[in-house]
C-alpha positions as CSV (number, residue, x, y, z in Angstrom):
1,X,-23.1,-17.1,-19.3
2,X,-21.2,-17.0,-22.6
3,X,-20.8,-13.1,-22.7
4,X,-19.2,-11.2,-19.9
5,X,-18.8,-7.8,-21.6
6,X,-20.7,-5.5,-23.9
7,X,-20.6,-2.1,-25.6
8,X,-21.4,0.9,-23.3
9,X,-24.7,2.7,-23.5
10,X,-24.3,6.2,-25.0
11,X,-21.5,5.1,-27.3
12,X,-17.7,5.5,-26.8
13,X,-14.9,3.1,-27.4
14,X,-14.1,0.0,-25.4
15,X,-16.0,-2.7,-23.7
16,X,-17.7,-2.8,-20.2
17,X,-18.0,-5.8,-17.9
18,X,-21.7,-6.7,-17.7
19,X,-23.7,-6.5,-14.4
20,X,-25.3,-10.0,-14.5
21,X,-22.2,-12.3,-14.5
22,X,-20.4,-10.1,-11.9
23,X,-23.4,-10.0,-9.6
24,X,-24.0,-13.7,-9.9
25,X,-20.3,-14.4,-9.1
26,X,-20.5,-12.2,-6.0
27,X,-23.7,-14.0,-4.8
28,X,-22.0,-17.4,-5.4
29,X,-18.8,-16.7,-3.4
30,X,-20.6,-14.9,-0.6
31,X,-23.3,-17.5,-0.1
32,X,-20.5,-20.0,0.9
33,X,-19.5,-18.2,4.0
34,X,-22.4,-16.8,6.0
35,X,-21.7,-15.0,9.3
36,X,-18.1,-14.0,8.7
37,X,-16.4,-10.7,8.5
38,X,-16.1,-10.1,4.8
39,X,-15.6,-7.3,2.3
40,X,-16.2,-7.1,-1.4
41,X,-13.6,-4.8,-3.0
42,X,-13.6,-3.6,-6.5
43,X,-10.2,-2.8,-8.1
44,X,-10.8,0.4,-10.0
45,X,-8.8,3.4,-11.2
46,X,-11.7,5.5,-9.7
47,X,-11.3,4.0,-6.2
48,X,-9.8,5.3,-3.1
49,X,-6.0,4.9,-2.9
50,X,-4.7,1.8,-1.2
51,X,-2.8,2.6,2.0
52,X,-1.1,0.5,4.7
53,X,-3.9,1.4,7.0
54,X,-6.4,0.0,4.6
55,X,-4.3,-3.2,4.2
56,X,-4.2,-3.6,8.0
57,X,-8.1,-3.4,8.0
58,X,-8.2,-6.1,5.4
59,X,-5.9,-8.4,7.4
60,X,-8.4,-8.4,10.2
61,X,-11.2,-9.8,8.0
62,X,-12.2,-13.4,7.8
63,X,-12.7,-13.2,4.1
64,X,-11.8,-10.7,1.3
65,X,-13.3,-10.8,-2.1
66,X,-11.4,-8.9,-4.8
67,X,-13.3,-8.0,-7.9
68,X,-11.1,-7.2,-10.9
69,X,-12.4,-4.8,-13.6
70,X,-11.4,-5.2,-17.2
71,X,-11.3,-3.1,-20.4
72,X,-13.2,0.2,-19.6
73,X,-14.3,-1.2,-16.2
74,X,-17.5,-2.7,-14.9
75,X,-21.2,-1.7,-15.1
76,X,-21.6,1.1,-12.5
77,X,-24.5,-0.8,-10.9
78,X,-21.9,-3.3,-9.5
79,X,-21.3,-0.6,-6.8
80,X,-24.6,-1.7,-5.2
81,X,-23.1,-5.1,-4.4
82,X,-19.6,-4.2,-3.2
83,X,-18.3,-2.5,-0.1
84,X,-15.6,-0.2,-1.6
85,X,-13.6,0.7,-4.6
86,X,-9.8,0.7,-4.3
87,X,-7.0,1.9,-6.6
88,X,-3.4,0.8,-6.0
89,X,-1.9,4.0,-7.6
90,X,-2.3,6.9,-9.9
91,X,-1.9,5.0,-13.2
92,X,-4.0,2.8,-15.4
93,X,-3.7,-0.9,-16.0
94,X,-5.8,-3.0,-18.5
95,X,-7.3,-4.9,-15.6
96,X,-7.4,-5.3,-11.8
97,X,-5.6,-8.6,-11.7
98,X,-2.2,-7.3,-10.9
99,X,-3.7,-4.8,-8.4
100,X,-5.3,-7.7,-6.6
101,X,-1.9,-9.5,-6.4
102,X,-0.5,-6.3,-4.7
103,X,-3.3,-6.4,-2.1
104,X,-2.9,-10.1,-1.5
105,X,0.8,-9.8,-0.9
106,X,0.4,-6.8,1.4
107,X,-2.4,-8.5,3.4
108,X,-0.8,-12.0,3.7
109,X,2.4,-10.7,5.2
110,X,0.4,-9.2,8.1
111,X,-1.2,-12.5,9.0
112,X,0.2,-14.3,12.1
113,X,3.1,-16.7,11.4
114,X,3.7,-15.6,7.8
115,X,6.9,-13.5,8.5
116,X,9.7,-15.1,10.4
117,X,9.8,-12.0,12.8
118,X,6.5,-10.3,13.4
119,X,8.4,-7.0,14.1
120,X,9.3,-6.9,10.4
121,X,5.7,-5.9,9.6
122,X,5.8,-3.1,12.2
123,X,9.1,-1.4,11.6
124,X,8.8,-0.5,8.0
125,X,7.6,2.2,5.5
126,X,4.1,3.6,6.0
127,X,3.4,1.7,9.2
128,X,4.7,4.5,11.4
129,X,3.6,7.2,8.9
130,X,7.0,7.8,7.4
131,X,9.3,5.8,5.1
132,X,11.6,3.1,6.4
133,X,15.2,3.9,7.3
134,X,18.0,2.5,5.0
135,X,19.3,-1.1,5.7
136,X,22.9,-2.4,5.3
137,X,24.6,-5.8,5.6
138,X,28.1,-7.2,5.0
139,X,30.5,-6.5,3.5
140,X,31.3,-3.2,5.4
141,X,32.8,-1.7,2.2
142,X,31.9,-2.4,-1.4
143,X,33.1,-0.7,-4.5
144,X,34.1,2.3,-2.5
145,X,30.8,2.6,-0.6
146,X,30.9,2.0,3.1
147,X,28.3,1.2,5.7
148,X,27.7,4.4,7.9
149,X,29.9,4.5,11.0
150,X,26.9,5.1,13.2
151,X,25.6,1.6,12.5
152,X,29.0,0.1,13.5
153,X,29.3,2.1,16.8
154,X,27.5,-0.3,19.1
155,X,25.8,2.7,20.6
156,X,22.1,1.8,20.5
157,X,20.9,5.3,21.2
158,X,23.1,6.7,18.4
159,X,22.0,3.9,16.0
160,X,18.3,4.7,16.7
161,X,18.8,8.4,16.2
162,X,20.7,7.8,13.0
163,X,17.9,5.5,11.7
164,X,15.2,8.0,12.6
165,X,17.1,10.8,10.9
166,X,17.6,8.8,7.7
167,X,14.0,7.8,7.7
168,X,12.9,11.4,8.0
169,X,15.4,12.5,5.4
170,X,14.2,9.9,2.9
171,X,10.6,10.8,3.5
172,X,11.3,14.5,3.1
173,X,13.1,13.8,-0.2
174,X,10.8,11.2,-1.8
175,X,7.4,11.6,-0.1
176,X,7.1,15.0,1.6
177,X,3.3,14.7,1.4
178,X,3.5,12.1,4.3
179,X,4.9,14.8,6.6
180,X,2.2,17.4,5.8
181,X,-0.1,17.9,8.7
182,X,1.6,15.1,10.7
183,X,2.1,15.7,14.4
184,X,5.9,15.3,15.1
185,X,7.6,15.2,18.4
186,X,10.3,17.7,19.5
187,X,13.1,15.3,18.5
188,X,11.7,14.8,15.0
189,X,11.2,18.5,14.5
190,X,14.8,19.1,15.6
191,X,16.1,16.5,13.1
192,X,14.0,18.0,10.3
193,X,15.4,21.4,11.1
194,X,19.0,20.0,10.9
195,X,18.2,18.4,7.5
196,X,16.7,21.6,6.2
197,X,19.7,23.6,7.3
198,X,22.1,21.1,5.7
199,X,20.1,21.4,2.4
200,X,20.3,25.2,2.5
201,X,24.1,25.2,3.0
202,X,24.6,22.8,0.2
203,X,22.7,25.0,-2.3
């Protein structure tokens, strides 16, 4: 094609990816796999935010085509040939290549047989709607920092409550938006009240 970008109509700085080569590329890759569950996804700062739920949807597809924008983006008419626009975060990169790697990594680890233990993809941040609990391993003490006693107690009920508490605590501190409007059970509400009371006392 020789030229993949051009100056934008109406003026303004930067270059825009042209419609023809992008459309032809999409036609080419999609013509190879008729009759499969496929999505064409454009990596774009204007897209919807990537979430774990979205990643799980992608993992169920037979084929995922990731279109990476460059420079000032792609000709807006490309939207007629894709299924959705996705953004990996509230910041701007020069292109969508690194964003596509994020999606690939997130999707592949959900495919059967990729992780050594399939539960690893279930019990982690965002899957349950809150952040993951802290993890520790040997040694029990390092540089004056010790593994929490609850994890060494052997009491499975106590360990589970500790992990849930720490997960809620971390979510409340780092991502309180994840708790907004979320339906929590009585035990979770009780734990959050305890955390809030501790915070009030420490002020």
